[in-house]
C-alpha positions in Angstrom: -18.9 6.2 -14.0 -15.7 4.8 -12.5 -15.2 4.5 -8.7 -11.7 5.7 -7.9 -9.7 5.4 -4.7 -7.5 8.5 -4.8 -4.8 7.3 -2.4 -3.6 3.7 -1.8 -0.3 2.2 -0.7 1.4 -1.1 -1.4 4.6 -2.3 0.3 7.0 -5.2 0.4 8.3 -7.0 3.4 11.4 -5.6 5.2 14.5 -7.6 4.3 18.2 -7.3 5.0 18.7 -6.3 1.3 15.9 -3.7 1.6 15.5 -2.5 5.2 12.9 0.0 6.1 14.0 3.2 7.8 13.1 3.7 11.5 9.4 4.7 11.3 7.5 6.8 13.7 4.3 5.1 12.5 4.7 1.6 11.2 2.4 0.3 8.4 -1.2 -0.2 9.5 -1.0 -3.8 8.5 1.9 -6.0 9.8 2.2 -8.1 6.6 3.3 -6.9 3.2 0.5 -5.7 0.9 1.1 -6.4 -2.8 -0.6 -5.2 -6.0 -2.5 -8.5 -6.0 -3.8 -7.9 -2.5 -4.8 -4.4 -3.6 -6.6 -5.7 -6.7 -8.6 -8.2 -4.6 -9.7 -5.6 -2.2 -10.6 -3.2 -5.0 -12.7 -5.9 -6.7 -14.4 -6.6 -3.4 -15.2 -2.9 -2.8 -16.2 -2.2 -6.4 -13.3 0.2 -7.1 -12.2 0.3 -10.7 -9.3 2.8 -10.6 -6.8 4.0 -8.0 -3.8 6.2 -7.5 -0.8 4.5 -5.8 1.0 7.0 -3.5 4.6 6.2 -2.7 5.5 6.2 1.0 7.5 9.1 2.5 10.1 8.3 5.0 10.2 11.6 6.8 9.8 11.9 10.5 
């Protein structure tokens, strides 16, 4: 049986070339969170599959 995390997010750093919109709620981690970071945490938690959910920029 696979262990699946049904909602995860990854994000890049804010840059002048790709600024973030004004956010009511900033990311829960101050640093960018990459696919490699996610894979390390999945391995540590024993998660084999996940669903990446894109962020919404609504207010």
